[in-house]
All heavy atoms as an XYZ file, in Angstrom:
792
protein
N       0.798     -1.199      0.008
C      -0.001      0.025      0.001
C       0.838      1.193      0.058
O       0.537      2.248     -0.624
C      -0.852     -0.072      1.260
C      -2.120      0.740      1.001
S      -3.203      0.154     -0.292
C      -4.637      0.841      0.277
N       1.926      1.239      0.756
C       2.836      2.428      0.758
C       3.472      2.658     -0.502
O       3.694      3.786     -1.011
C       3.867      2.289      1.919
C       4.778      1.031      1.755
C       5.680      0.850      2.981
C       6.350     -0.484      2.949
N       7.044     -0.801      4.082
N       3.771      1.563     -1.252
C       4.385      1.669     -2.531
C       3.346      2.386     -3.581
O       3.753      3.296     -4.319
C       4.899      0.377     -3.142
C       5.859     -0.293     -2.194
N       5.442     -1.157     -1.262
C       7.171     -0.150     -2.104
C       6.525     -1.588     -0.578
N       7.600     -0.989     -1.260
N       2.165      1.910     -3.480
C       1.179      2.457     -4.371
C       0.816      4.040     -3.936
O       0.639      4.752     -4.939
C      -0.201      1.623     -4.227
C      -1.267      2.123     -5.115
C      -0.993      2.151     -6.640
C      -2.515      1.289     -4.705
N       0.878      4.197     -2.613
C       0.625      5.642     -2.422
C       1.734      6.515     -2.810
O       1.518      7.685     -3.344
C       0.572      5.686     -0.841
N       3.061      6.044     -2.826
C       4.048      6.853     -3.304
C       3.965      7.041     -4.813
O       4.219      7.999     -5.398
C       5.435      6.164     -3.012
N       3.532      5.915     -5.485
C       3.440      6.001     -6.966
C       2.345      7.009     -7.327
O       2.442      7.912     -8.206
C       2.926      4.571     -7.438
C       2.812      4.406     -8.959
C       3.887      3.958     -9.637
C       1.645      4.830     -9.590
C       3.849      3.734    -11.146
C       1.617      4.711    -11.022
C       2.705      4.234    -11.659
O       2.593      4.047    -13.027
N       1.211      7.043     -6.560
C       0.110      8.080     -6.817
C       0.652      9.394     -6.472
O       0.159     10.361     -7.267
C      -1.078      7.662     -6.051
C      -1.820      6.399     -6.370
C      -2.885      5.951     -5.406
C      -2.238      6.472     -7.862
N       1.348      9.626     -5.503
C       1.901     10.996     -5.077
C       2.752     11.414     -6.218
O       2.753     12.618     -6.605
C       2.672     10.896     -3.800
C       1.763     10.873     -2.603
C       2.832     10.606     -1.284
C       1.102     12.136     -2.383
N       3.547     10.580     -6.714
C       4.505     11.026     -7.873
C       3.634     11.369     -9.123
O       4.034     12.225     -9.834
C       5.498      9.961     -8.140
C       6.586      9.717     -7.210
C       7.367      8.451     -7.374
C       7.531     10.893     -7.235
N       2.487     10.625     -9.319
C       1.654     10.929    -10.525
C       0.958     12.184    -10.288
O       0.816     12.939    -11.247
N       0.569     12.629     -9.167
C       0.015     13.829     -8.887
C       0.944     14.950     -9.097
O       0.645     16.036     -9.548
C      -0.567     13.991     -7.415
C      -1.858     13.011     -7.270
C      -1.058     15.352     -6.962
C      -2.321     12.786     -5.873
N       2.181     14.701     -8.792
C       3.287     15.664     -8.971
C       3.729     15.884    -10.388
O       4.458     16.744    -10.662
N       3.154     14.966    -11.305
C       3.502     15.236    -12.686
C       4.328     14.153    -13.237
O       4.544     14.031    -14.571
N       4.714     13.124    -12.579
C       5.511     12.102    -12.944
C       4.560     11.029    -13.465
O       4.079     10.247    -12.678
C       6.565     11.552    -12.046
C       7.415     10.619    -12.548
O       7.336      9.954    -13.580
N       8.521     10.215    -11.743
N       4.348     10.847    -14.822
C       3.314      9.949    -15.264
C       3.761      8.437    -15.200
O       2.901      7.546    -15.151
C       2.835     10.319    -16.695
O       3.930     10.282    -17.517
C       2.196     11.595    -16.698
N       5.085      8.255    -15.185
C       5.508      6.863    -15.132
C       6.696      6.716    -14.165
O       7.848      6.670    -14.636
C       5.795      6.239    -16.496
O       6.913      7.032    -17.075
N       6.419      6.695    -12.873
C       7.534      6.708    -11.902
C       8.264      5.393    -11.912
O       7.787      4.358    -12.215
C       6.778      6.839    -10.496
C       5.413      7.255    -10.909
C       5.123      6.834    -12.225
N       9.630      5.550    -11.634
C      10.478      4.299    -11.673
C      10.555      3.882    -10.275
O      10.147      4.607     -9.252
C      11.846      4.671    -12.242
O      12.436      5.599    -11.272
N      11.241      2.806    -10.122
C      11.409      2.106     -8.738
C      12.272      3.162     -7.948
O      11.994      3.259     -6.755
C      11.939      0.785     -8.844
N      13.140      3.758     -8.498
C      14.035      4.718     -7.809
C      13.246      5.980     -7.341
O      13.453      6.478     -6.207
C      15.288      5.085     -8.563
C      16.292      4.024     -8.837
O      16.373      3.123     -7.919
O      17.044      4.005     -9.772
N      12.346      6.439     -8.183
C      11.579      7.448     -7.759
C      10.716      7.213     -6.525
O      10.587      7.963     -5.653
C      10.579      7.884     -8.918
C      11.276      8.451    -10.145
O      12.440      8.916     -9.981
O      10.714      8.336    -11.243
N      10.050      5.895     -6.551
C       9.239      5.566     -5.465
C      10.103      5.393     -4.200
O       9.701      5.725     -3.132
C       8.388      4.248     -5.813
C       7.462      4.572     -7.035
C       7.769      3.732     -4.609
C       6.708      3.413     -7.526
N      11.239      4.736     -4.420
C      12.190      4.574     -3.162
C      12.565      5.961     -2.593
O      12.742      6.096     -1.467
C      13.465      3.794     -3.589
C      13.171      2.319     -3.848
C      14.560      1.652     -4.221
C      14.249      0.143     -4.477
N      15.536     -0.433     -4.833
N      12.744      6.953     -3.589
C      13.116      8.266     -3.005
C      12.026      8.887     -2.110
O      12.304      9.504     -1.180
N      10.729      8.663     -2.616
C       9.593      9.273     -1.862
C       9.514      8.615     -0.541
O       9.390      9.181      0.512
C       8.234      9.126     -2.656
C       7.043      9.377     -1.751
C       8.268     10.023     -3.821
N       9.648      7.271     -0.556
C       9.451      6.480      0.811
C      10.712      6.789      1.743
O      10.465      6.862      2.898
C       9.485      4.967      0.364
C       8.166      4.504     -0.278
C       8.247      3.097     -0.562
C       6.976      4.712      0.484
N      11.930      6.936      1.195
C      12.958      7.176      2.016
C      12.989      8.563      2.598
O      13.516      8.843      3.638
C      14.398      6.957      1.297
O      14.541      7.895      0.355
N      12.345      9.513      1.949
C      12.247     10.939      2.398
C      11.415     10.964      3.643
O      11.522     11.866      4.362
C      11.649     11.767      1.327
O      10.205     11.488      1.144
N      10.536      9.979      3.968
C       9.761      9.896      5.163
C      10.210      8.755      5.973
O       9.545      8.475      6.987
C       8.290      9.836      4.900
C       7.848     11.071      4.284
C       7.884      8.671      3.981
N      11.402      8.159      5.811
C      11.998      7.165      6.766
C      11.380      5.808      6.513
O      11.475      5.011      7.555
N      10.877      5.412      5.339
C      10.346      4.159      5.112
C      11.222      3.428      4.111
O      11.620      3.848      3.134
C       8.871      4.203      4.479
C       8.010      4.857      5.540
C       8.347      2.825      4.194
C       6.648      5.238      5.066
N      11.474      2.131      4.454
C      12.388      1.327      3.580
C      11.376      0.600      2.564
O      10.325      0.092      2.935
C      13.101      0.269      4.325
C      14.125      0.820      5.311
O      14.770      1.902      4.829
O      14.502      0.308      6.288
N      11.754      0.553      1.309
C      10.945     -0.040      0.289
C      11.223     -1.575      0.143
O      12.439     -1.953      0.461
C      11.254      0.600     -1.060
N      10.153     -2.294      0.093
C      10.357     -3.744     -0.255
C      10.541     -3.999     -1.676
O       9.712     -3.686     -2.551
C       9.118     -4.451      0.314
C       9.108     -5.913      0.096
O      10.177     -6.461     -0.288
O       8.037     -6.596      0.477
N      11.659     -4.389     -2.133
C      12.066     -4.456     -3.543
C      11.172     -5.442     -4.315
O      10.834     -5.140     -5.444
C      13.531     -4.951     -3.678
C      14.521     -3.743     -3.274
O      14.140     -2.624     -3.439
O      15.536     -4.135     -2.783
N      10.782     -6.485     -3.680
C       9.894     -7.514     -4.360
C       8.497     -6.868     -4.653
O       8.014     -7.043     -5.688
C       9.679     -8.791     -3.434
C      10.979     -9.654     -3.373
O      11.857     -9.474     -4.215
O      11.134    -10.320     -2.297
N       7.964     -6.289     -3.639
C       6.621     -5.613     -3.865
C       6.656     -4.589     -4.703
O       5.742     -4.265     -5.635
C       6.031     -5.222     -2.542
C       5.625     -6.394     -1.689
C       4.860     -5.865     -0.471
N       4.446     -6.998      0.412
C       3.714     -7.053      1.428
N       3.240     -5.777      1.693
N       3.384     -8.062      2.025
N       7.723     -3.755     -4.639
C       7.936     -2.528     -5.592
C       8.115     -3.079     -7.067
O       7.453     -2.390     -7.977
C       9.159     -1.694     -5.168
C       9.427     -0.542     -5.957
C       8.260      0.389     -5.903
C      10.602      0.206     -5.382
N       8.921     -4.117     -7.300
C       9.016     -4.541     -8.747
C       7.721     -5.151     -9.246
O       7.521     -4.915    -10.380
C      10.098     -5.718     -8.670
C      11.557     -5.174     -8.425
O      11.729     -3.940     -8.584
O      12.339     -6.016     -7.934
N       6.997     -5.705     -8.368
C       5.678     -6.365     -8.818
C       4.750     -5.140     -9.101
O       4.019     -5.167    -10.173
C       5.021     -7.146     -7.716
C       3.762     -7.710     -8.063
C       3.184     -8.635     -7.081
C       1.841     -9.267     -7.303
N       1.688    -10.012     -8.570
N       4.680     -4.063     -8.344
C       3.783     -2.885     -8.616
C       4.262     -2.320     -9.953
O       3.465     -1.938    -10.734
C       3.998     -1.897     -7.428
C       3.212     -0.611     -7.717
C       1.753     -0.793     -7.581
C       3.582      0.501     -6.784
N       5.537     -2.117    -10.074
C       6.071     -1.385    -11.244
C       5.733     -2.231    -12.603
O       5.271     -1.720    -13.548
C       7.537     -1.220    -11.216
C       7.927     -0.210    -10.201
C       8.180     -0.655    -12.645
C       7.457      1.204    -10.411
N       5.753     -3.500    -12.473
C       5.424     -4.468    -13.602
C       4.008     -4.442    -13.888
O       3.676     -4.471    -15.055
C       6.030     -5.811    -13.404
O       5.345     -6.431    -12.307
N       3.228     -4.419    -12.817
C       1.694     -4.341    -12.934
C       1.237     -3.084    -13.704
O       0.241     -3.148    -14.480
C       0.940     -4.616    -11.646
C       1.190     -5.983    -11.019
C       0.307     -7.056    -11.642
O      -0.683     -6.648    -12.179
O       0.717     -8.154    -11.632
N       1.868     -1.979    -13.272
C       1.458     -0.718    -13.782
C       2.207     -0.157    -15.107
O       1.767      0.983    -15.564
C       1.482      0.438    -12.643
C       0.680      0.084    -11.415
C       0.949      1.161    -10.310
C      -0.745      0.055    -11.804
N       3.224     -0.846    -15.464
C       3.985     -0.356    -16.583
C       3.136     -0.322    -17.863
O       2.486     -1.156    -18.232
C       5.061     -1.464    -16.821
C       6.129     -0.974    -17.813
C       7.289     -1.856    -17.950
O       7.381     -2.925    -17.201
O       8.130     -1.611    -18.793
N       3.183      0.870    -18.437
C       2.446      1.111    -19.683
C       0.955      1.389    -19.537
O       0.195      1.454    -20.516
N       0.555      1.528    -18.308
C      -0.958      1.709    -18.045
C      -1.125      3.139    -17.538
O      -0.285      3.794    -16.811
C      -1.539      0.772    -17.111
C      -1.366     -0.755    -17.569
C      -2.000     -1.710    -16.625
C      -1.839     -3.132    -17.085
N      -2.289     -4.088    -16.222
N      -2.362      3.724    -17.846
C      -2.777      5.057    -17.313
C      -3.294      4.869    -16.126
O      -4.384      4.143    -15.908
C      -3.455      5.746    -18.360
C      -3.963      7.072    -17.820
O      -3.250      7.714    -17.137
O      -5.038      7.643    -18.278
N      -2.810      5.438    -14.957
C      -3.359      5.222    -13.623
C      -4.768      5.806    -13.521
O      -5.604      5.278    -12.782
C      -2.489      5.944    -12.553
C      -2.780      5.334    -11.164
C      -2.457      7.406    -12.606
C      -2.546      4.027    -10.876
N      -5.161      6.730    -14.297
C      -6.420      7.384    -14.189
C      -7.490      6.389    -14.739
O      -8.672      6.274    -14.296
C      -6.593      8.746    -14.932
C      -5.746      9.861    -14.301
C      -6.235     10.197    -12.878
O      -7.256     10.057    -12.562
N      -5.139     10.616    -12.117
N      -7.063      5.779    -15.916
C      -7.986      4.722    -16.409
C      -8.109      3.545    -15.460
O      -9.255      2.961    -15.373
C      -7.441      4.146    -17.722
C      -7.436      5.203    -18.807
C      -6.853      4.774    -20.143
O      -6.638      3.576    -20.390
O      -6.713      5.600    -21.086
N      -7.120      3.102    -14.789
C      -7.212      1.970    -13.883
C      -8.091      2.392    -12.630
O      -8.888      1.543    -12.231
C      -5.719      1.671    -13.321
C      -4.775      1.019    -14.282
C      -3.386      0.840    -13.646
C      -5.363     -0.272    -14.752
N      -8.021      3.547    -12.197
C      -8.878      4.096    -11.037
C     -10.241      4.029    -11.516
O     -11.235      3.526    -10.800
C      -8.430      5.458    -10.479
C      -7.057      5.227     -9.889
C      -9.476      6.001     -9.592
C      -6.504      6.579     -9.487
N     -10.621      4.560    -12.757
C     -11.962      4.560    -13.289
C     -12.520      3.139    -13.534
O     -13.630      2.857    -13.126
C     -11.910      5.412    -14.575
N     -11.694      2.321    -13.953
C     -12.071      0.932    -14.159
C     -12.314      0.232    -12.769
O     -13.445     -0.537    -12.557
C     -10.952      0.127    -14.866
C     -11.338     -1.349    -15.195
C     -10.169     -1.980    -15.771
O      -9.529     -1.418    -16.607
O     -10.034     -3.195    -15.564
N     -11.539      0.431    -11.692
C     -11.712     -0.135    -10.541
C     -13.006      0.482     -9.881
O     -13.724     -0.242     -9.100
N     -13.302      1.763    -10.039
C     -14.534      2.368     -9.466
C     -15.760      1.689    -10.012
O     -16.738      1.429     -9.326
C     -14.594      3.841     -9.695
O     -13.499      4.441     -9.041
N     -15.844      1.416    -11.305
C     -17.019      0.627    -11.922
C     -17.072     -0.808    -11.326
O     -18.225     -1.153    -11.071
C     -16.847      0.669    -13.472
O     -15.732     -0.021    -13.836
C     -16.944      2.055    -14.063
N     -16.015     -1.319    -11.109
C     -16.109     -2.766    -10.447
C     -16.556     -2.663     -9.031
O     -17.331     -3.516     -8.583
C     -14.661     -3.367    -10.499
C     -14.262     -3.852    -11.903
C     -12.914     -4.563    -11.915
C     -12.436     -4.969    -13.277
N     -11.141     -5.632    -13.155
N     -16.147     -1.721     -8.336
C     -16.649     -1.539     -6.904
C     -18.021     -1.152     -6.826
O     -18.764     -1.527     -5.973
C     -15.789     -0.539     -6.200
C     -14.338     -0.896     -5.775
C     -13.566      0.196     -5.223
C     -14.510     -2.131     -4.856
N     -18.587     -0.447     -7.851
C     -19.945     -0.060     -7.872
C     -20.979     -1.364     -7.793
O     -22.001     -1.257     -7.326
C     -20.212      0.734     -9.070
N     -20.399     -2.418     -8.405
C     -21.288     -3.587     -8.483
C     -21.203     -4.460     -7.288
O     -21.955     -5.445     -7.199
C     -20.972     -4.446     -9.691
O     -19.692     -4.805     -9.775
N     -20.229     -4.175     -6.371
C     -20.033     -5.102     -5.117
C     -21.038     -4.652     -4.093
O     -21.202     -3.422     -3.791
C     -18.684     -4.817     -4.576
C     -18.380     -5.518     -3.310
C     -17.670     -5.235     -5.663
N     -21.850     -5.606     -3.538
C     -22.739     -5.246     -2.473
C     -22.005     -4.747     -1.294
O     -20.928     -5.356     -0.928
C     -23.523     -6.543     -2.235
C     -22.658     -7.596     -2.830
C     -21.792     -6.951     -3.811
N     -22.525     -3.813     -0.644
C     -21.737     -3.205      0.422
C     -22.444     -3.289      1.817
O     -22.315     -2.484      2.678
C     -21.448     -1.814      0.185
O     -22.556     -1.013      0.058
N     -23.379     -4.267      1.910
C     -24.094     -4.435      3.214
C     -25.331     -3.705      3.133
O     -26.270     -4.031      2.395
N     -25.514     -2.631      3.884
C     -26.742     -1.867      3.893
C     -27.403     -1.791      5.271
O     -26.680     -2.220      6.275
N     -28.572     -1.399      5.378
C     -29.107     -1.085      6.628
C     -29.510     -2.362      7.452
O     -29.681     -2.375      8.723
N     -29.801     -3.463      6.745
C     -30.068     -4.732      7.508
C     -31.521     -4.783      7.999
O     -31.955     -5.469      8.829
N     -32.377     -3.940      7.330
C     -33.768     -3.919      7.780
C     -34.129     -3.019      8.869
O     -33.274     -2.622      9.666
N     -35.402     -2.819      8.938
C     -35.755     -1.841     10.082
C     -35.969     -2.583     11.398
O     -36.045     -3.788     11.461
N     -36.008     -1.772     12.411
C     -36.082     -2.324     13.762
C     -37.586     -2.571     14.023
O     -38.475     -2.083     13.262
N     -37.979     -3.253     15.096
C     -39.275     -3.497     15.460
C     -39.913     -2.231     16.020
O     -39.218     -1.386     16.552
C     -39.405     -4.497     16.528
N     -41.218     -2.065     15.725
C     -41.925     -0.969     16.244
C     -42.017     -0.929     17.720
O     -42.157     -1.997     18.386
C     -43.296     -0.870     15.638
N     -41.988      0.219     18.342
C     -42.040      0.274     19.848
C     -43.514     -0.033     20.233
O     -44.396      0.340     19.576
C     -41.817      1.699     20.327
N     -43.659     -0.808     21.315
C     -45.017     -1.179     21.806
C     -45.773      0.140     22.122
O     -45.189      0.997     22.793
C     -44.705     -2.045     22.917
C     -43.266     -1.831     23.375
C     -42.662     -1.334     22.227
N     -47.027      0.103     21.820
C     -47.780      1.278     22.201
C     -48.232      1.106     23.658
O     -48.571      0.055     24.089
C     -49.049      1.358     21.228
O     -49.872      0.229     21.430
N     -48.518      2.186     24.396
C     -48.947      2.163     25.733
C     -50.412      1.916     25.844
O     -51.195      2.412     25.009
C     -48.387      3.549     26.373
N     -50.773      1.234     26.791
C     -52.267      1.016     26.848
C     -52.939      2.260     27.351
O     -54.067      2.563     26.953
C     -52.482     -0.182     27.954
N     -52.296      2.993     28.225
C     -52.875      4.180     28.547
C     -52.156      5.423     27.997
O     -50.958      5.154     27.668
C     -52.959      4.418     30.206
N     -52.662      6.565     27.965
C     -52.122      7.659     27.202
C     -50.830      8.195     27.965
O     -49.941      8.720     27.402
N     -50.720      7.939     29.223
C     -49.519      8.445     30.063
C     -48.335      7.508     29.985
O     -47.374      7.742     30.782
N     -48.380      6.444     29.534
C     -47.271      5.348     29.503
C     -45.856      5.928     28.944
O     -44.902      5.655     29.551
N     -46.085      6.748     27.966
C     -44.783      7.311     27.404
C     -44.122      8.375     28.353
O     -42.907      8.467     28.479
C     -44.964      7.990     26.056
N     -44.957      9.165     29.012
C     -44.542     10.170     29.907
C     -43.834      9.449     31.061
O     -42.883      9.936     31.664
C     -45.657     11.025     30.344
N     -44.435      8.351     31.587
C     -43.862      7.692     32.763
C     -42.515      7.074     32.407
O     -41.584      7.105     33.161
C     -44.818      6.555     33.156
N     -42.338      6.646     31.114
C     -41.010      6.058     30.672
C     -39.941      7.091     30.619
O     -38.862      6.831     30.911
C     -41.183      5.276     29.408
N     -40.347      8.285     30.268
C     -39.427      9.337     30.163
C     -38.953      9.751     31.588
O     -37.784     10.119     31.681
C     -40.000     10.517     29.428
C     -40.084     10.271     27.887
C     -40.809     11.507     27.262
O     -41.009     12.597     27.886
O     -41.158     11.439     26.127
N     -39.849      9.784     32.564
C     -39.436     10.062     33.837
C     -38.443      9.172     34.440
O     -37.651      9.475     35.290
C     -40.737     10.327     34.708
C     -41.544     11.350     34.363
C     -42.936     11.382     35.101
O     -43.073     10.674     36.181
O     -43.713     12.222     34.779
N     -38.625      7.840     34.225
C     -37.778      6.840     34.835
C     -36.414      6.769     34.203
O     -35.551      6.218     34.787
C     -38.457      5.516     34.546
C     -39.724      5.316     35.256
C     -40.180      3.911     35.113
C     -41.558      3.697     35.897
N     -42.124      2.380     35.626
N     -36.056      7.343     33.038
C     -34.790      7.351     32.431
C     -33.825      8.026     33.282
O     -34.040      9.238     33.542
C     -34.898      7.951     31.091
N     -32.662      7.385     33.740
C     -31.762      8.084     34.406
C     -31.047      9.141     33.689
O     -30.846      9.032     32.449
C     -30.798      6.878     34.850
C     -30.950      5.940     33.749
C     -32.357      6.056     33.317
N     -30.692     10.255     34.387
C     -30.043     11.258     33.864
C     -28.511     10.868     33.630
O     -27.903     10.343     34.587
C     -30.043     12.546     34.677
C     -31.413     13.135     34.711
C     -31.423     14.348     35.512
O     -30.453     15.095     35.681
O     -32.584     14.732     35.980
N     -27.920     11.214     32.483
C     -26.520     10.865     32.223
C     -25.627     11.933     32.952
O     -25.891     13.138     32.902
C     -26.305     10.927     30.785
C     -26.886      9.718     30.047
C     -26.598      9.778     28.619
C     -27.211      8.655     27.925
N     -27.000      8.677     26.440
N     -24.598     11.360     33.483
C     -23.578     12.320     34.132
C     -22.718     12.927     33.095
O     -22.528     12.351     32.042
C     -22.740     11.445     35.029
C     -23.471     10.880     36.239
C     -22.482     10.190     37.196
O     -21.275     10.450     37.085
O     -22.904      9.251     37.857
N     -22.465     14.133     33.225
C     -21.685     14.903     32.236
C     -20.258     14.118     32.124
O     -19.711     13.686     33.153
C     -21.379     16.281     32.685
C     -21.827     16.264     34.148
C     -22.651     15.064     34.320
N     -19.677     13.959     30.941
C     -18.423     13.240     30.739
C     -17.308     14.035     31.083
O     -17.317     15.138     31.032
C     -18.309     12.916     29.178
C     -19.338     11.883     28.762
C     -19.079     11.527     27.176
O     -17.860     11.826     26.788
O     -19.972     11.148     26.616
N     -16.295     13.372     31.697
C     -15.195     14.054     32.275
C     -14.314     14.344     31.137
O     -14.218     13.588     30.102
C     -14.404     13.144     33.220
C     -15.198     12.894     34.494
C     -14.258     11.978     35.376
C     -15.100     11.631     36.641
N     -14.343     10.743     37.498
N     -13.563     15.544     31.075
C     -12.738     15.757     30.052
C     -11.583     14.933     30.121
O     -11.040     14.516     31.043
C     -12.275     17.332     30.172
C     -13.380     18.252     29.871
C     -12.754     19.769     29.903
O     -11.622     19.896     29.624
O     -13.641     20.523     30.274
N     -11.085     14.500     28.775
C      -9.833     13.608     28.784
C      -8.647     14.290     29.154
O      -8.467     15.558     28.912
C      -9.795     12.946     27.414
C     -10.914     12.077     27.004
C     -10.809     11.525     25.542
O      -9.598     11.594     25.078
O     -11.786     11.110     24.974
N      -7.737     13.568     29.853
C      -6.558     14.248     30.140
C      -5.631     14.436     28.949
O      -5.766     13.721     27.985
C      -5.645     13.260     31.139
C      -6.393     13.092     32.435
C      -5.692     12.126     33.385
O      -4.430     11.971     33.065
O      -6.207     11.624     34.299
N      -4.868     15.548     28.954
C      -3.989     15.802     27.770
C      -2.799     14.817     27.636
O      -2.507     14.103     28.600
C      -3.559     17.240     27.938
O      -2.590     17.249     28.979
N      -2.352     14.802     26.378
C      -1.275     13.892     26.193
C       0.080     14.445     26.889
O       0.892     13.581     26.948
C      -1.045     13.732     24.579
C      -2.123     12.982     23.921
O      -2.859     12.296     24.590
O      -2.258     13.227     22.837
N       0.004     15.557     27.369
C       1.293     16.060     27.980
C       1.643     15.318     29.234
O       2.727     15.170     29.625
C       1.181     17.435     28.387
C       0.897     18.421     27.130
C       0.682     19.879     27.521
O       0.390     20.083     28.653
O       0.555     20.602     26.521
N       0.623     14.692     29.898
C       0.903     13.888     31.122
C       1.515     12.603     30.870
O       2.092     11.909     31.749
C      -0.481     13.777     31.777
C      -1.124     15.055     32.246
O      -0.382     16.016     32.304
O      -2.357     15.069     32.568
N       1.426     12.091     29.634
C       2.048     10.762     29.270
C       3.464     10.777     29.102
O       4.108      9.765     29.027
C       1.341     10.273     27.944
C      -0.163     10.167     28.206
S      -0.900      9.714     26.542
C      -1.174      7.948     26.805
N       4.041     12.078     28.893
C       5.475     12.163     28.721
C       5.971     11.925     27.301
O       7.185     12.064     26.973
N       5.117     11.723     26.368
C       5.522     11.797     24.910
C       4.292     12.258     24.089
O       3.189     12.202     24.492
C       5.987     10.413     24.509
C       4.794      9.321     24.588
C       4.011      9.179     23.535
C       4.602      8.538     25.807
C       3.025      8.128     23.549
C       3.591      7.671     25.831
C       2.763      7.494     24.720
N       4.524     12.686     22.925
C       3.541     13.151     22.008
C       3.363     12.140     20.889
O       4.150     11.184     20.736
N       2.444     12.451     20.014
C       1.930     11.449     18.974
C       3.180     11.408     17.956
O       3.457     10.330     17.366
C       0.655     11.994     18.300
C       0.097     11.093     17.190
C      -0.045      9.660     17.723
C      -1.070     11.687     16.609
N       3.835     12.660     17.709
C       4.815     12.592     16.569
C       6.237     12.774     17.038
O       7.078     12.999     16.172
C       4.428     13.740     15.630
C       3.018     13.574     14.940
C       2.065     14.336     15.431
C       2.845     12.646     14.021
C       0.816     14.284     14.848
C       1.694     12.530     13.433
C       0.596     13.323     13.810
N       6.431     12.274     18.318
C       7.842     12.273     18.785
C       8.635     11.218     18.368
O       8.251     10.107     18.239
C       7.842     12.387     20.447
C       7.318     13.795     20.829
O       7.431     14.747     20.051
O       6.945     13.859     22.039
């Protein structure tokens, strides 16, 4: 995934056919080592192909894949026999306590990007 992301970044930057060295350069600039086997496979799979056409083709394939959905509606709430049943239920609901503010990351001794 990181190799593809670097390939796409280079494409956005104007390099329409990035080489393996170009991709390694992008990855090494952020401290990531490239996996040569995966990189060679990616380059061979994308060689001579337009990335925009591949993305459009993949989007049409994904459009036909079922993605789950709502799973049906829930059961209807039971109606109260007397008119005041709903009001009584509202009165019995416990009040939620206000949530405590989370402690800051400064107390942990390190930051997210240290």
